[in-house]
N, C-alpha and C positions, 0 to 999 in steps of 0.2 A: 586503458584509460585514455581519454582524449587529452591532447596537449592543452596546457593552460598555464596561466600565471596566477599564483595564489599567495596569500600572506596571512599571518596572524601575529598578535602581539601578546606577550606575557609581561605583566607588571611585576618585576622581581622584587620591588620594595614592598609589595602587598602579598606576593605569592599566589597571584591569580590572574586570569585573563584581563586585558584592558578593554573594557566595553566603551563604545561611543567615540572611538577615534576616527576622524575623517582621513581617508586615504585616497590619494590620486595616483594614477599610473600614466606615465608619459613615455613617448618615444623620444629619446635624447635628440635635441635639436628642434623639437616642436614646442611651442609655448603653451598650446592648449592640451589638457589631458585627454587621453584616449578613453579613459574610464575613471569613474569616481565611485567610492564605496565607503561604508562605515562598519567598524567592527561590531559584532554582536556580543551576546553574553559569554560566548566561548572565545572572544578575542579574535574571531575570524571575520574576514570579509566574505560573507556567504553569497552575496550577489553584487556584481559590478553594474554600473549604469549602462554599460554596453557589453556586448558579447566580445570576448577577447580571443582572437585567433592569432597567436604570436607568429611572427615571421622572424627570421634571423636578423639581429640588430641589437642596438644598445637601448636599454630601457631604464627608467628611474621611477622608484616609488617615493612618494612624499607623504609623510605622516604629520598631522597637525597635533603635536603633543602638548603644546602650550595650553590649548583649549581643554584638553583632557585633564591636565593637572589643575588648571584654574577651576574647573568644575568641582574639584575636591578641596578647594581653598588651599592649594599648594602651588608653590612656584617651581618652575622647571628651568634649568640652565639653558635648555634648548627650546627655541620657538617651534621649530620643525626639524624633522630628521629626514634626510634624503639618502636613499640607497640606490646607487647605480649598478647595473649588472648587465651581462651580455647573454642573449639567447643565441646559441650556436646551432642547435638542432631543433627544428620546428616540431618534431614528433615527440619531444620530451616534455615532461611536466616541470615547471620552474616554481618551486615553493621557497619564499623568502621570509623567514620568521624574523621578528624583532623582539629582543629581550630588553626591557626598558625600566629605568628608574629615573628620578628627577635629575640626577647628575651623571648619568652614564647610559650607554646602550651597547648592545652587541648584536650581530647578525651572522647568518651562515646560510648556505644552501641546504634547505631541508629536502624531505622526500614526500 
């Protein structure tokens, strides 16, 4: 498997993937994202706007969840969710899932 950074979102309040969520990937310390994506019907960012070749360092995923919930006429406590993580080994795959509902979220390092 080639090394990469991936993510997906499950909407735990509905028991299904969260489709249409804008996701940005940053290197911590840089204001401009290095890649932008949107979750598909499976809740995954299938394609990033740029090819991601991670190097060791600190990264941040930013999820625009307010727009997602607003699109369903629902209010979210969070306007966006930011998850910072560290890439230690450039040869590994870094999968960062987000479990989401309007008033809470959870994340972990997936496989």
